[in-house]
C-alpha positions as CSV (number, residue, x, y, z in Angstrom):
1,M,-17.2,11.0,-62.6
2,S,-20.4,11.5,-64.5
3,T,-22.2,9.6,-67.2
4,S,-25.2,10.5,-69.4
5,E,-27.5,8.8,-67.0
6,V,-25.8,9.4,-63.6
7,R,-24.2,12.7,-62.5
8,T,-21.9,13.3,-59.7
9,E,-21.1,16.6,-57.9
10,R,-18.8,17.3,-55.1
11,I,-20.2,19.7,-52.6
12,G,-17.7,20.1,-49.7
13,S,-17.2,16.7,-48.3
14,T,-20.3,15.2,-49.8
15,L,-20.7,13.4,-53.2
16,L,-24.2,14.3,-54.7
17,I,-25.1,11.3,-56.9
18,T,-28.1,12.2,-59.4
19,I,-30.0,9.6,-61.5
20,D,-30.4,11.7,-64.7
21,R,-33.2,10.1,-66.7
22,P,-36.1,12.5,-66.2
23,R,-38.0,11.5,-69.4
24,A,-38.0,7.9,-68.1
25,R,-38.9,9.1,-64.6
26,N,-35.3,8.1,-63.6
27,A,-36.1,4.4,-64.2
28,V,-33.2,2.1,-63.8
29,N,-31.7,0.5,-66.7
30,A,-28.2,-1.1,-67.4
31,A,-26.6,2.3,-67.9
32,V,-28.0,3.8,-64.6
33,A,-27.0,0.6,-62.7
34,T,-23.3,0.8,-63.9
35,G,-23.3,4.5,-63.4
36,L,-24.4,4.2,-59.8
37,A,-21.9,1.6,-59.1
38,A,-19.1,3.9,-60.6
39,A,-20.5,6.8,-58.4
40,L,-20.2,4.7,-55.3
41,D,-16.7,3.7,-56.3
42,E,-15.9,7.4,-56.6
43,L,-17.4,8.0,-53.1
44,E,-15.4,5.3,-51.6
45,A,-12.1,6.1,-53.2
46,D,-11.7,9.6,-52.1
47,P,-10.8,10.2,-48.5
48,A,-11.9,13.8,-48.7
49,L,-15.5,12.6,-49.4
50,R,-17.3,11.7,-46.1
51,A,-20.9,10.9,-47.2
52,G,-22.9,10.5,-50.3
53,I,-26.4,11.7,-51.3
54,L,-28.6,9.8,-53.8
55,T,-31.3,11.7,-55.6
56,G,-33.1,11.9,-58.9
57,A,-33.3,14.6,-61.5
58,D,-36.2,17.1,-62.1
59,G,-38.2,16.2,-59.0
60,T,-38.4,12.4,-59.3
61,F,-36.3,10.0,-57.3
62,S,-36.8,6.8,-59.4
63,A,-39.7,4.9,-60.9
64,G,-37.8,1.7,-60.3
65,M,-36.9,-0.9,-63.0
66,D,-37.1,0.4,-66.7
67,L,-39.6,-2.3,-68.0
68,K,-39.1,-1.4,-71.5
69,A,-35.2,-1.8,-71.2
70,A,-35.8,-5.1,-69.4
71,L,-38.0,-6.4,-72.2
72,R,-35.1,-5.5,-74.5
73,G,-32.9,-7.8,-72.4
74,E,-31.1,-5.1,-70.5
75,S,-30.3,-6.0,-66.8
76,P,-30.7,-3.3,-64.1
77,E,-28.4,-5.3,-61.8
78,V,-24.5,-5.3,-61.3
79,D,-23.0,-8.4,-60.4
80,G,-22.3,-8.7,-56.8
81,R,-24.0,-5.3,-56.1
82,G,-27.7,-6.1,-57.1
83,F,-30.4,-3.7,-58.3
84,G,-29.1,-0.4,-59.5
85,G,-25.5,-1.4,-58.4
86,L,-26.6,-0.6,-55.0
87,T,-29.1,-2.9,-53.3
88,E,-26.7,-5.6,-52.5
89,A,-23.5,-3.5,-52.2
90,E,-22.2,-2.5,-48.8
91,P,-20.9,1.0,-49.1
92,V,-18.4,2.0,-46.2
93,K,-19.4,5.5,-46.1
94,P,-22.8,6.8,-45.1
95,L,-25.3,7.1,-47.9
96,I,-28.4,9.4,-47.6
97,A,-31.5,9.2,-50.1
98,A,-33.1,12.5,-50.9
99,V,-36.5,11.6,-52.2
100,E,-38.7,14.0,-54.2
101,G,-41.7,12.7,-56.3
102,W,-41.8,9.0,-57.2
103,A,-39.8,6.3,-55.3
104,M,-41.6,3.3,-56.6
105,G,-40.6,-0.3,-56.8
106,G,-36.8,-0.4,-57.3
107,G,-36.7,3.3,-56.6
108,F,-38.1,2.6,-53.2
109,E,-35.6,-0.2,-52.8
110,L,-32.7,2.1,-53.7
111,A,-33.8,4.3,-50.8
112,L,-34.1,1.4,-48.5
113,A,-30.5,0.6,-49.3
114,C,-29.3,3.9,-48.0
115,D,-28.4,4.6,-44.4
116,L,-30.7,7.8,-44.1
117,I,-33.7,9.0,-46.0
118,I,-35.0,12.5,-46.4
119,A,-38.3,12.8,-48.2
120,A,-40.5,15.6,-49.5
121,E,-44.0,15.6,-47.8
122,D,-45.5,14.9,-51.2
123,A,-43.1,12.2,-52.3
124,T,-44.5,8.8,-53.1
125,F,-43.2,5.5,-51.8
126,G,-44.5,2.1,-53.1
127,L,-43.7,-1.4,-53.9
128,P,-46.3,-2.2,-56.6
129,E,-44.5,-5.4,-58.0
130,V,-47.4,-7.7,-57.0
131,K,-49.7,-5.8,-59.3
132,R,-47.3,-7.1,-62.3
133,G,-47.1,-10.6,-60.9
134,L,-43.7,-10.0,-59.3
135,I,-42.2,-9.4,-55.8
136,A,-40.0,-6.6,-54.5
137,A,-36.8,-8.5,-55.1
138,G,-34.4,-5.7,-54.9
139,G,-34.5,-5.7,-51.2
140,G,-38.0,-4.6,-50.3
141,V,-39.3,-7.9,-49.2
142,I,-36.2,-8.5,-47.0
143,R,-35.6,-4.9,-45.8
144,L,-39.0,-3.3,-45.2
145,P,-40.2,-5.6,-42.5
146,K,-37.0,-4.8,-40.5
147,R,-37.7,-1.2,-40.8
148,I,-41.3,-0.9,-39.7
149,P,-43.9,-3.1,-38.0
150,Y,-44.6,-6.5,-39.6
151,H,-48.2,-5.7,-40.4
152,L,-47.5,-2.2,-41.9
153,A,-44.8,-3.6,-44.1
154,M,-47.0,-6.5,-45.3
155,E,-49.6,-3.9,-46.3
156,F,-46.9,-2.4,-48.7
157,L,-45.9,-5.7,-50.0
158,L,-49.2,-7.3,-50.4
159,T,-51.5,-4.5,-51.6
160,G,-48.9,-2.6,-53.7
161,E,-50.4,0.6,-52.6
162,P,-48.2,3.8,-52.2
163,V,-48.0,6.1,-49.3
164,T,-46.8,9.9,-49.2
165,G,-43.6,11.1,-47.8
166,R,-45.7,12.6,-44.9
167,R,-47.2,9.1,-44.2
168,A,-43.6,7.6,-44.5
169,G,-42.5,9.8,-41.9
170,E,-45.3,8.9,-39.6
171,L,-44.4,5.2,-40.1
172,G,-40.7,5.9,-39.2
173,L,-39.5,5.0,-42.7
174,V,-37.7,8.3,-43.2
175,N,-35.5,10.6,-41.0
176,R,-36.8,14.0,-42.2
177,V,-39.9,15.2,-43.9
178,T,-39.4,18.4,-45.9
179,A,-41.3,20.9,-48.0
180,T,-41.5,19.9,-51.7
181,G,-38.1,20.7,-53.3
182,D,-36.1,20.8,-50.0
183,A,-35.1,17.2,-49.7
184,T,-31.6,17.6,-51.1
185,A,-30.8,20.7,-49.3
186,V,-31.8,19.0,-45.9
187,A,-29.8,15.9,-46.9
188,L,-26.7,18.1,-47.5
189,Q,-27.1,19.7,-44.0
190,L,-27.3,16.2,-42.5
191,A,-24.3,15.0,-44.5
192,E,-22.4,18.1,-43.2
193,Q,-23.3,17.0,-39.7
194,L,-22.0,13.5,-40.3
195,A,-18.7,14.8,-41.6
196,L,-18.0,16.4,-38.1
197,N,-17.6,12.8,-36.9
198,A,-14.6,10.4,-37.3
199,P,-14.9,8.5,-40.6
200,L,-13.4,5.3,-39.1
201,A,-16.1,5.3,-36.4
202,L,-18.9,5.8,-38.9
203,A,-17.5,3.0,-41.0
204,A,-17.4,0.8,-37.8
205,V,-20.9,1.6,-36.8
206,K,-22.2,0.5,-40.3
207,K,-20.1,-2.8,-40.2
208,I,-21.4,-3.7,-36.7
209,V,-25.0,-2.8,-37.4
210,R,-24.9,-5.0,-40.5
211,A,-23.3,-7.9,-38.6
212,A,-25.7,-7.6,-35.7
213,G,-28.8,-8.0,-38.0
214,G,-27.8,-11.5,-39.2
215,M,-26.1,-13.2,-36.1
216,P,-26.5,-14.1,-32.5
217,E,-25.7,-11.2,-29.9
218,A,-22.6,-13.0,-28.8
219,E,-21.2,-13.1,-32.3
220,A,-22.1,-9.5,-32.9
221,F,-20.3,-8.5,-29.7
222,A,-17.2,-10.4,-31.0
223,V,-17.3,-8.3,-34.3
224,Q,-17.8,-5.1,-32.1
225,R,-14.8,-6.0,-29.9
226,E,-12.7,-6.5,-33.1
227,E,-13.9,-3.0,-34.5
228,M,-13.2,-1.4,-31.1
229,G,-9.7,-2.8,-30.9
230,A,-8.9,-1.3,-34.3
231,L,-10.4,2.1,-33.4
232,M,-8.4,2.3,-30.1
233,T,-5.1,2.1,-31.9
234,S,-6.2,4.6,-34.5
235,A,-4.7,8.0,-34.9
236,D,-8.4,9.4,-35.0
237,V,-9.2,8.2,-31.5
238,R,-6.1,9.9,-30.1
239,E,-7.1,13.1,-32.0
240,G,-10.6,12.8,-30.7
241,M,-9.5,12.5,-27.1
242,T,-6.8,15.3,-27.4
243,A,-9.3,17.7,-29.0
244,F,-11.7,17.1,-26.3
245,A,-9.1,17.8,-23.6
246,E,-7.9,21.0,-25.6
247,R,-11.6,22.1,-26.2
248,R,-11.3,22.2,-30.0
249,A,-12.8,20.7,-33.0
250,P,-11.0,17.3,-33.9
251,Q,-9.2,17.1,-37.2
252,W,-9.9,13.7,-38.6
253,I,-7.4,12.0,-41.0
254,G,-9.3,8.7,-41.3
255,E,-6.3,6.6,-39.9
């Protein structure tokens, strides 16, 4: 499903989601937010799709919130899903950000909402909201201090100054740093690697990691026991064990 502002393309078992407003540096307006939400629904609904990749058209990831649209009264949020229809959503399937060019403000926050980030070496990451009297309210203030050391996160948040993709790699913010123009290709390779694994297990990992971040360890282990119980009765676990014994690649059915 594609709209004028968000395009989707199926590549094997991966859904490539592209914000397509290059003249506005792929800034997020109401149409982009609803388009991204619809694209995530498409990803989740199709069992043949194992992972999603989020990127932007024409060498720019996203410049963040469309300030002109906001001044006209447009909301860049979707109820229950947050900024861009993503930052407060909880996709079950893995989502990879492929970042070229600018990932500023809300654009950076969209990347932070993904499970993995691939960035071109000359990409630009920043949270400049304080320069406009705002804060990074699309998850930046909440998520960034959990991803990198406190003082480094506070430098982003308090100065509003950007860093390159190469520096983001040094800080541990991204999984891979690529040559300019290669971020999506590398993200597709990573998505193919994820697709070799059991979809139920991938979903369980995401659920447990989310739970563990906001509760005591004892409660997190309880969540994990519940997920493990469900996995152990699944057809995919039987298939995984059988495939190992028979020295062949497993054929996952997601059940």
